[in-house]
Each structure stands twice: as structure tokens, then as C-alpha cells.
C-alpha positions in Angstrom: 15.2 10.8 -5.0 12.6 8.5 -3.5 13.6 5.0 -3.6 10.9 2.8 -5.1 10.1 -0.3 -3.7 8.1 -3.3 -5.0 4.5 -3.4 -3.6 3.6 -6.2 -1.4 -0.1 -7.4 -1.4 -2.0 -5.2 0.7 -4.7 -7.9 1.5 -1.9 -10.5 2.8 -2.9 -12.1 6.2 -1.7 -10.5 9.4 0.2 -13.5 10.5 0.8 -15.6 7.3 2.7 -19.1 7.4 6.6 -18.5 7.0 7.7 -19.8 3.7 10.5 -22.1 3.6 14.1 -21.2 2.8 13.8 -21.7 -0.9 10.6 -19.9 -1.3 11.9 -16.9 0.5 14.9 -16.7 -1.9 12.5 -16.6 -4.8 10.4 -13.7 -3.0 13.6 -12.1 -2.5 14.8 -12.2 -6.0 11.3 -11.4 -7.5 11.3 -8.3 -5.3 14.8 -7.0 -6.2 13.7 -7.3 -9.8 10.7 -5.5 -9.4 12.5 -2.8 -7.2 15.2 -2.5 -9.7 12.4 -1.8 -12.5 10.5 0.6 -10.8 13.8 2.9 -9.8 15.1 2.4 -13.6 11.8 3.5 -14.9 11.3 6.4 -12.8 14.7 7.5 -13.5 14.9 7.2 -17.5 11.6 6.0 -18.7 10.2 2.4 -19.5 11.4 2.3 -23.2 15.1 3.2 -22.3 15.1 0.5 -19.6 16.4 -2.9 -20.4 16.3 -6.4 -19.3 20.2 -6.1 -18.8 20.0 -2.9 -16.9 17.5 -4.5 -14.4 19.3 -7.6 -14.0 22.6 -5.4 -13.1 20.7 -3.3 -10.6 18.9 -6.5 -9.0 22.3 -8.3 -8.9 21.1 -11.3 -11.0 21.6 -12.8 -14.5 19.4 -11.5 -17.5 18.2 -15.1 -17.9 17.1 -14.8 -14.0 15.2 -11.9 -14.7 13.3 -13.8 -17.7 13.0 -16.6 -15.8 10.7 -14.8 -13.3 9.2 -12.7 -15.7 9.0 -13.6 -19.3 8.5 -10.0 -20.5 9.4 -6.3 -19.1 5.6 -5.7 -19.0 5.3 -8.6 -16.7 7.4 -7.0 -14.0 5.0 -4.0 -14.0 1.8 -5.7 -14.2 2.3 -8.8 -11.8 1.6 -7.8 -8.4 0.5 -11.0 -6.4 -2.8 -9.6 -5.2 -5.0 -12.2 -6.8 -5.0 -14.9 -4.3 -5.2 -12.9 -1.0 -8.0 -10.6 -2.8 -10.0 -13.8 -3.3 -9.2 -15.1 0.0 -10.3 -11.9 1.7 -13.6 -12.1 -0.3 -14.2 -15.6 0.5 -14.0 -14.4 4.1 -16.6 -12.1 4.0 -19.9 -13.0 5.9 -22.1 -15.4 3.9 -25.2 -13.3 4.4 -23.5 -10.1 3.3 -24.9 -8.7 0.0 -22.5 -9.5 -2.9 -22.1 -5.9 -3.9 -20.9 -5.0 -0.3 -18.5 -7.7 0.0 -16.8 -6.8 -3.5 -16.9 -2.9 -2.5 -15.1 -3.8 0.9 -12.3 -5.9 -0.6 -11.7 -3.6 -3.2 -11.8 -0.4 -1.5 -9.5 -1.9 1.1 -6.9 -3.1 -1.7 -7.0 0.3 -3.2 -6.6 2.6 0.0 -3.8 0.3 1.1 -2.0 0.2 -2.3 -1.8 3.9 -2.2 -1.0 4.3 1.5 1.8 1.8 1.5 3.3 2.1 -1.8 2.2 5.7 -3.1 5.0 5.9 -5.6 4.5 2.4 -7.0 0.8 2.6 -7.4 1.2 6.2 -9.5 3.7 4.7 -11.3 2.2 1.7 -12.4 -1.0 4.1 -13.3 0.8 6.0 -15.2 2.3 3.3 -17.4 -0.8 1.7 -18.2 -1.7 5.2 -19.6 1.4 5.9 -21.6 2.9 2.2 -22.7 0.4 0.5 -25.1 2.2 -2.7 -24.4 1.7 -2.4 -20.7 -1.9 -1.6 -21.1 -2.1 -4.9 -23.3 -0.5 -7.0 -20.8 -2.4 -5.6 -18.1 -5.6 -6.5 -19.6 -4.5 -9.8 -20.2 -3.6 -10.2 -16.6 -6.8 -9.0 -15.3 -8.5 -11.7 -17.6 -6.7 -14.3 -15.5 -8.1 -12.2 -12.3 -11.7 -12.4 -14.0 -11.4 -16.2 -14.4 -10.5 -16.6 -10.8 -12.9 -14.3 -9.6 -15.7 -16.6 -11.2 -15.1 -18.8 -8.7 -15.8 -16.8 -5.9 -19.1 -15.6 -7.5 -19.8 -18.9 -8.0 -19.3 -19.7 -4.6 -21.6 -16.9 -3.2 -24.3 -17.4 -5.6 -24.7 -21.1 -6.4 -24.3 -20.4 -10.1 -22.0 -22.4 -12.3 -18.4 -20.6 -12.6 -18.6 -20.9 -16.4 -22.0 -20.0 -17.0 -22.3 -16.8 -19.2 -23.9 -14.4 -16.3 -21.1 -15.3 -14.0 -18.3 -14.7 -16.5 -19.8 -11.3 -17.9 -19.9 -10.2 -14.1 -16.3 -11.1 -13.4 -14.9 -9.4 -16.5 -17.1 -6.4 -16.0 -15.5 -5.7 -12.5 -12.1 -6.2 -13.6 -12.5 -4.2 -16.8 -14.2 -1.4 -14.7 -11.4 -1.3 -12.3 -8.8 -0.9 -15.1 -10.8 2.1 -16.7 -11.0 3.5 -13.3 -7.2 3.4 -12.9 -6.7 4.8 -16.3 -9.1 7.8 -15.5 -7.2 8.2 -12.3 -3.8 8.7 -14.2 -5.5 10.7 -16.9 -6.5 13.1 -14.4 -3.2 13.6 -12.7 -3.8 11.3 -9.8 -5.9 14.3 -8.4 -9.0 12.2 -7.4 -9.1 9.8 -4.6 -8.4 6.2 -6.2 -10.7 4.5 -3.8 -13.3 6.6 -4.6 -13.0 6.1 -8.2 -13.1 2.5 -7.5 -16.5 3.1 -5.7 -17.7 5.0 -8.8 -16.8 2.3 -11.2 -18.5 -0.3 -8.9 -21.9 1.6 -8.8 -21.9 2.1 -12.6 -21.5 -1.5 -13.0 -24.1 -2.4 -10.2 -26.5 0.4 -11.4 -25.7 1.6 -14.6 -24.7 5.4 -15.3 -26.3 8.0 -13.5 -29.1 9.9 -15.4 -28.0 12.6 -17.6 -28.8 16.5 -16.5 -31.9 17.6 -17.9 
């Protein structure tokens, strides 16, 4: 059976500063917990997997698991992509159209996630579809991503980050990507995930295509 390991951020800088020993230990513990969770869920299902089992497999205490991830759903939905994604977005050329910047960053993130961690990416999308608690927590998590995205939009447009238009656009982006992920899982992961993300962005930017006459 393929060992499922936790997904690292696909947008991490090529040569990030090396964290200190304490932070490296935290990262190692966090990844061990996530890797243990993915392996257990793949083998026995989400509902049957307990915090105690995760702790035993990760070789930590249940309280340590809870300290890093308050709920089991958090283990699944937390991916660490927000900061590098926003950094990548901020690094795009200032004169590049906003739509092109967003498309570049989202497509790169999706393509690398699928290429580098295909099993984990598929599993997370399946849990999004099958487990209501995971979908609810992922929606909450993406709401936080949307709030961070307002800063990037404001920086590019000069609009206030708490303005209605900026907030609506940010939340539309993250909600659209959530639906693209659910669609991907609903259709057995047959479609190209990056192409679905592109289609979602097209709808958000231009509206749905004209219906057939």
C-alpha cells in the first residue's frame, strides 16, 4: 500500500530561510500527525479514525495532537498554502492584469499539489465530498484565506481591503475553487484539476457560458 505523506506547500520559495531547531521540531511533529492521519483514514475511513490512533501512529500524545490541531477536521483541511500563495501572488509583475496573476498562482498551486502529492490531494477532495464536518471546516478555513486575499486585492487595486467589492471578489474566488474541488471528486477525479480551476476562474471573471440554443 502506498504510504501517504502530508503535503508540503507547493509554492514554497526555492531557498527558504532555514528555521531554528524549535521550529523544525514543531514542523516535524505537525507533519508526523498529518501523515499518520492520512494513512489511517485511507486504510479504515475517516469516522473510524480516532485521535488516540493518530497519536499512537505519530508517536506523540493525544494532547499533543489536540495542541497542534484542535479538531480532527483541522488535520485534514490545514495545508499551510496561504502564506506562500499570497507571497507568490504579491511577487507577480505589478503591471500584469489581476486575472492573469490569479490564474498563474492558482494553476501552479493545483498542478504541483497533484504532481507532488497525488494521493493526499485526492483523499482530501474525497473527504470534502463525503464528510460534512470536513466540508464545513474547509469552508471556514477558506473564509480565513479569503480575508487574507483581500489584502492582496487591495494592494493591487488600491481599494480598501474591507470594502464590499474587495470582500465579495475574494470570497468568490475561494468559494469557486472549493466547488471546483468538489466537482473533481464527484466525477471520480477524471478531469484535470488545474483545468477545472481555470474553468472556475473563467466563470467568476466572465460569468457562465451562453447556453445552447
